LUMMAR-434528 format. One line per 8 residues: number of its first residue (from 1); for each residue z negated, y negated, x negated of C-alpha. Coordinates in steps of 0.5 Angstrom, whole numbers, plus 500, padded with zeros to 3 digits. Layout:
% residues N
NUM) Z:Y:X ~ ...;
% end
This chain:
% residues 224
1) 482:455:532 ~ 479:462:529 ~ 481:465:523 ~ 484:472:521 ~ 482:475:515 ~ 486:480:511 ~ 481:485:508 ~ 483:491:503;
9) 479:497:504 ~ 478:503:499 ~ 484:507:497 ~ 479:513:496 ~ 473:512:493 ~ 468:508:498 ~ 465:504:492 ~ 471:500:491;
17) 470:496:497 ~ 467:489:495 ~ 461:486:498 ~ 465:480:501 ~ 469:485:505 ~ 463:488:508 ~ 460:481:509 ~ 467:479:513;
25) 467:486:517 ~ 460:484:519 ~ 461:477:521 ~ 468:477:525 ~ 469:478:532 ~ 473:484:532 ~ 477:488:527 ~ 485:490:528;
33) 486:497:525 ~ 492:501:523 ~ 488:507:525 ~ 482:506:529 ~ 479:513:527 ~ 480:512:520 ~ 477:505:520 ~ 471:507:525;
41) 469:512:520 ~ 469:507:514 ~ 465:502:519 ~ 460:507:521 ~ 459:509:513 ~ 457:502:512 ~ 453:502:518 ~ 457:496:521;
49) 458:496:529 ~ 464:492:531 ~ 469:493:536 ~ 476:496:533 ~ 483:495:536 ~ 489:499:535 ~ 494:495:531 ~ 500:499:528;
57) 507:499:526 ~ 509:502:533 ~ 505:497:537 ~ 504:490:533 ~ 510:487:537 ~ 506:488:544 ~ 499:486:541 ~ 501:480:537;
65) 501:475:543 ~ 494:477:545 ~ 491:477:538 ~ 494:470:537 ~ 491:467:544 ~ 484:470:542 ~ 485:467:535 ~ 487:460:538;
73) 480:461:542 ~ 476:461:536 ~ 475:468:535 ~ 475:471:528 ~ 478:478:526 ~ 479:482:520 ~ 486:486:519 ~ 485:493:516;
81) 489:498:514 ~ 488:506:513 ~ 487:504:505 ~ 489:499:501 ~ 491:492:502 ~ 494:490:509 ~ 502:488:509 ~ 503:492:503;
89) 507:498:505 ~ 503:497:512 ~ 503:493:518 ~ 500:486:517 ~ 506:481:515 ~ 508:480:523 ~ 501:477:525 ~ 500:473:518;
97) 507:470:519 ~ 505:468:527 ~ 498:466:525 ~ 501:461:520 ~ 506:459:525 ~ 500:457:530 ~ 496:453:525 ~ 491:459:525;
105) 488:460:518 ~ 489:466:514 ~ 485:469:508 ~ 487:475:504 ~ 481:478:500 ~ 482:481:494 ~ 481:488:493 ~ 484:495:493;
113) 492:497:492 ~ 495:503:490 ~ 500:501:485 ~ 496:496:481 ~ 492:502:477 ~ 498:507:477 ~ 502:501:474 ~ 497:500:468;
121) 496:508:467 ~ 503:509:467 ~ 503:506:460 ~ 509:502:461 ~ 510:495:461 ~ 506:491:466 ~ 508:484:465 ~ 514:484:469;
129) 515:489:475 ~ 518:490:481 ~ 515:493:487 ~ 520:497:492 ~ 515:501:496 ~ 518:507:500 ~ 525:507:499 ~ 529:507:505;
137) 529:515:508 ~ 536:515:510 ~ 541:508:511 ~ 541:504:505 ~ 538:509:501 ~ 544:510:496 ~ 545:503:496 ~ 538:501:494;
145) 538:506:488 ~ 545:503:486 ~ 542:496:486 ~ 536:499:481 ~ 541:502:476 ~ 541:495:472 ~ 534:493:473 ~ 530:492:467;
153) 523:491:469 ~ 518:497:471 ~ 520:499:478 ~ 514:502:482 ~ 515:506:489 ~ 511:510:494 ~ 513:517:496 ~ 510:522:500;
161) 509:529:497 ~ 514:533:501 ~ 519:528:499 ~ 517:527:491 ~ 522:532:488 ~ 528:530:492 ~ 526:522:490 ~ 525:524:483;
169) 532:528:483 ~ 535:522:486 ~ 532:517:481 ~ 534:522:475 ~ 541:522:478 ~ 542:514:478 ~ 538:512:472 ~ 538:518:467;
177) 534:524:467 ~ 531:522:460 ~ 528:515:463 ~ 521:515:462 ~ 516:515:468 ~ 510:517:471 ~ 507:520:478 ~ 500:518:480;
185) 496:521:485 ~ 489:521:489 ~ 488:514:485 ~ 480:513:485 ~ 479:520:488 ~ 476:527:486 ~ 483:530:484 ~ 486:523:481;
193) 492:525:476 ~ 497:522:473 ~ 503:526:470 ~ 508:522:465 ~ 514:524:462 ~ 522:523:463 ~ 524:524:470 ~ 527:531:468;
201) 521:533:466 ~ 517:530:472 ~ 522:534:476 ~ 521:541:473 ~ 513:540:473 ~ 513:538:481 ~ 518:543:482 ~ 513:548:480;
209) 506:545:481 ~ 507:541:488 ~ 504:535:489 ~ 499:533:494 ~ 496:526:497 ~ 498:519:496 ~ 503:518:491 ~ 506:512:486;
217) 512:513:482 ~ 513:508:476 ~ 519:508:472 ~ 521:505:466 ~ 526:499:467 ~ 533:499:463 ~ 533:498:456 ~ 536:491:454;
% end
């Protein structure tokens, strides 16, 4: 059998990639990438020449069987996303599950993921937290928010810039506008920033100063 390596890639600063990740990318037979252009740029930066195949949420069901057959034939592959750790709000879960079903070894390297530094920088309790990723855009969104009303742990969400104020408003409506929260953007990049305050204060801030880049919202849990 071959082997699937799940390889985290930098979320911004290219210096965050590990020596081990670079070694694996050099040694595998091929790379599965969320976006071949983005991953191609990364590999070229580190002077790694490797065949890259597209593997994203729109085609992963179709490509899964072919990839599994190659791994059964003793090939080794690296799975990467555009940034961060695959399967964390990115494609990856399906192929990992299928490898396990077929007794193909899976090894996940430790590495970059956006929500960990955002959580630490929020100033909120880190010993217990719940990662929600992206809230449902339509169906199930209100139901999810209602379920979080009594959540005592620190809550973490991903959001896009154009939906940030709307999401902060809904969190304020369901959880209380005085609930402490933080918004981190562009983590590890040149314009990295974390804004902290009540949900109401964050709504006012980002209504006046539109957010840019990748965003992580961290919200305090309900006081016991």
